[in-house]
VMD Tcl script that draws the C-alpha trace (Angstrom):
set ca {
  {62.52 -48.41 2.91}
  {59.01 -47.35 2.86}
  {57.60 -46.00 -0.44}
  {57.37 -42.14 -0.08}
  {55.53 -41.79 -3.29}
  {55.97 -39.25 -6.03}
  {58.61 -36.50 -5.23}
  {59.45 -38.13 -1.97}
  {56.22 -36.77 -0.22}
  {54.72 -38.99 2.39}
  {51.14 -40.04 1.49}
  {48.60 -38.36 3.47}
  {45.66 -40.23 5.15}
  {42.32 -39.59 3.56}
  {40.34 -36.85 5.11}
  {36.54 -37.02 5.64}
  {34.67 -34.86 3.23}
  {33.32 -31.80 4.69}
  {29.67 -30.77 4.29}
  {29.12 -27.25 3.07}
  {26.34 -25.38 4.78}
  {24.35 -22.27 4.20}
  {26.00 -19.60 5.86}
  {22.82 -17.59 6.76}
  {20.76 -20.63 7.73}
  {23.00 -23.19 8.56}
  {21.13 -25.71 6.32}
  {22.65 -28.04 3.81}
  {21.96 -26.81 0.20}
  {20.69 -30.30 -0.54}
  {18.36 -30.31 2.56}
  {15.48 -29.01 0.23}
  {13.81 -25.71 -0.65}
  {12.21 -23.53 2.04}
  {8.54 -23.68 2.53}
  {6.37 -21.37 0.44}
  {5.14 -18.14 1.97}
  {1.36 -17.66 2.67}
  {1.16 -15.13 -0.07}
  {2.89 -17.47 -2.57}
  {0.41 -20.20 -1.50}
  {-2.64 -17.99 -2.04}
  {-1.30 -17.04 -5.49}
  {-1.05 -20.75 -6.36}
  {-4.57 -21.40 -5.34}
  {-5.71 -18.33 -7.51}
  {-6.81 -20.30 -10.55}
  {-9.56 -19.70 -12.92}
  {-11.62 -22.74 -11.50}
  {-11.16 -21.35 -7.87}
  {-12.18 -17.96 -9.00}
  {-15.49 -19.24 -10.66}
  {-16.22 -21.26 -7.40}
  {-15.82 -18.02 -5.40}
  {-18.04 -16.03 -7.61}
  {-20.72 -18.58 -7.80}
  {-22.66 -17.61 -4.67}
  {-22.75 -13.86 -5.78}
  {-24.07 -15.02 -9.25}
  {-26.93 -17.11 -7.58}
  {-27.90 -14.00 -5.43}
  {-27.89 -11.81 -8.58}
  {-30.15 -14.29 -10.48}
  {-32.52 -14.53 -7.52}
  {-32.92 -10.62 -7.28}
  {-33.54 -10.56 -11.16}
  {-36.07 -13.42 -10.86}
  {-38.13 -11.73 -8.08}
  {-38.09 -8.45 -9.81}
  {-39.31 -10.25 -13.07}
  {-42.09 -11.94 -11.11}
  {-43.28 -8.60 -9.64}
  {-43.66 -7.13 -13.10}
  {-46.99 -7.74 -14.51}
  {-46.85 -8.06 -18.23}
  {-50.41 -7.47 -18.69}
  {-50.11 -3.91 -16.82}
  {-47.45 -2.06 -18.78}
  {-48.59 1.24 -17.42}
  {-45.87 3.15 -15.18}
  {-47.13 5.51 -12.82}
  {-45.42 8.89 -12.06}
  {-45.71 11.38 -9.30}
  {-46.65 14.99 -10.57}
  {-46.09 16.36 -7.07}
  {-42.66 17.88 -7.74}
  {-43.61 19.49 -11.09}
  {-46.75 21.07 -9.52}
  {-44.62 22.58 -6.64}
  {-42.04 24.08 -9.24}
  {-44.84 25.58 -11.34}
  {-46.73 27.11 -8.33}
  {-43.33 28.70 -7.19}
  {-42.95 30.41 -10.47}
  {-46.36 31.08 -12.02}
  {-47.90 34.55 -11.97}
  {-51.35 32.90 -11.98}
  {-53.20 30.54 -9.55}
  {-52.23 27.20 -10.40}
  {-55.22 24.70 -10.50}
  {-54.40 21.00 -10.32}
  {-56.57 17.77 -10.47}
  {-57.41 16.71 -6.88}
  {-58.92 13.75 -5.41}
  {-59.59 11.91 -8.68}
  {-61.62 8.61 -8.30}
  {-59.97 5.32 -7.81}
  {-58.49 3.93 -11.12}
  {-56.97 7.08 -12.37}
  {-53.14 6.74 -12.71}
  {-50.90 9.53 -13.68}
  {-48.55 8.34 -16.23}
  {-46.59 11.42 -17.61}
  {-45.86 15.01 -16.31}
  {-43.95 17.65 -18.19}
  {-43.21 21.51 -17.40}
  {-40.81 24.04 -18.48}
  {-40.39 25.39 -15.12}
  {-36.82 24.38 -15.06}
  {-36.00 26.85 -17.79}
  {-38.02 29.87 -16.80}
  {-37.73 32.74 -14.19}
  {-40.47 33.66 -11.68}
  {-43.09 35.69 -13.58}
  {-42.31 34.21 -16.99}
  {-45.01 32.11 -18.75}
  {-44.85 28.56 -17.41}
  {-46.76 25.44 -18.60}
  {-47.66 22.24 -16.87}
  {-49.07 19.24 -18.64}
  {-50.24 16.04 -16.80}
  {-51.39 12.76 -18.52}
  {-53.55 10.08 -16.92}
  {-54.46 6.28 -17.72}
  {-58.21 6.41 -16.81}
  {-60.48 3.56 -15.32}
  {-61.78 3.13 -19.07}
  {-58.21 2.36 -19.96}
  {-57.90 5.51 -22.25}
  {-55.81 8.65 -22.08}
  {-56.80 12.02 -20.54}
  {-54.45 14.92 -20.39}
  {-54.65 18.41 -18.47}
  {-52.66 21.48 -19.60}
  {-52.52 24.84 -17.85}
  {-50.29 27.79 -19.06}
  {-50.34 31.47 -19.23}
  {-48.78 31.26 -22.71}
  {-51.50 30.73 -25.29}
  {-48.86 29.76 -27.83}
  {-47.32 26.98 -25.68}
  {-46.89 23.94 -27.77}
  {-48.85 21.92 -25.14}
  {-51.73 24.18 -25.71}
  {-51.36 24.76 -29.49}
  {-50.97 21.08 -30.05}
  {-54.65 20.64 -28.75}
  {-56.39 23.74 -29.76}
  {-54.65 24.40 -32.99}
  {-57.13 23.63 -35.83}
  {-59.84 22.61 -33.44}
  {-63.52 23.17 -34.24}
  {-65.94 24.63 -31.77}
  {-68.71 22.46 -30.48}
  {-70.70 24.30 -27.99}
  {-70.02 24.67 -24.27}
  {-70.10 22.37 -21.28}
  {-71.12 23.21 -17.67}
  {-68.83 21.38 -15.19}
  {-69.33 22.25 -11.40}
  {-70.71 25.71 -12.18}
  {-67.79 26.57 -14.62}
  {-68.41 27.18 -18.32}
  {-65.97 25.36 -20.53}
  {-65.76 25.66 -24.21}
  {-66.24 22.45 -26.02}
  {-64.19 21.59 -29.17}
  {-63.31 18.85 -31.49}
  {-59.69 18.44 -32.06}
  {-58.07 17.56 -35.28}
  {-57.45 14.03 -33.88}
  {-61.31 13.77 -33.62}
  {-61.06 14.02 -29.73}
  {-63.13 16.09 -27.40}
  {-61.39 19.18 -25.63}
  {-62.57 21.35 -22.77}
  {-61.00 24.60 -22.33}
  {-61.54 27.86 -20.48}
  {-59.37 30.63 -19.17}
  {-58.93 31.22 -15.46}
  {-56.70 34.09 -13.76}
  {-54.88 34.63 -17.18}
  {-54.20 30.99 -17.72}
  {-55.45 28.75 -20.37}
  {-56.79 25.33 -19.01}
  {-57.30 22.40 -21.50}
  {-58.60 18.98 -20.81}
  {-58.65 16.51 -23.75}
  {-57.81 12.94 -24.84}
  {-59.23 9.59 -26.01}
  {-61.00 9.24 -22.67}
  {-65.02 9.38 -22.69}
  {-66.56 12.73 -22.25}
  {-67.75 11.59 -18.69}
  {-64.07 10.93 -17.77}
  {-63.16 14.26 -19.26}
  {-65.58 16.22 -17.21}
  {-64.59 14.34 -14.20}
  {-61.03 15.56 -14.75}
  {-62.28 19.19 -15.45}
  {-64.35 19.00 -12.29}
  {-61.57 17.79 -10.09}
  {-59.55 21.11 -10.41}
  {-58.50 22.86 -7.25}
  {-55.90 25.51 -6.21}
  {-52.64 23.75 -5.75}
  {-52.07 23.26 -1.98}
  {-48.54 22.08 -0.98}
}
mol new
graphics top color blue
foreach p $ca { graphics top sphere $p radius 0.5 }
foreach p [lrange $ca 0 end-1] q [lrange $ca 1 end] { graphics top cylinder $p $q radius 0.2 }
display resetview
């Protein structure tokens, strides 16, 4: 009699092992991981070294711009020019006097500073304008006009100044003074406003500045 095995059961033929597949994809679990997405691939490539390489062209452009700017700056000419036009326009709109401003100064005169209190006063209030120049003789010349005799820009020059005669400039008589700094100052009153010309410039340059005054024309 054939052997029926334990408990009298007939031995069963061996069945081939089944391969388990992924229910969603039909792929075998040991078929390998799915390919990385484009976003993941980009993140993997986002390393410090790659970031530096991507920024390198921008850095080169910035260095070129800085270099060109530096080459354009002349270390032997530190003077910075400014445009007094907007300040003159503001004063003219508020002043209760005829604004006289330097006009058509010779070549070599460079305006380097301008100050006014026009931004803090109302029409008809006293208003002051001060402009400074770097002269062809490489000195400073300043012009002040104000209908406030006590304005700091006026008092700073005329305060404590000693009379030193008069000066005729283009038919106008200017009082000549020596300031406490030892500089020459020319001053006169026109239409209720005090005009002052002074600085370390030569007297010839100061009279050139005084003689260039004309009514402001926009």
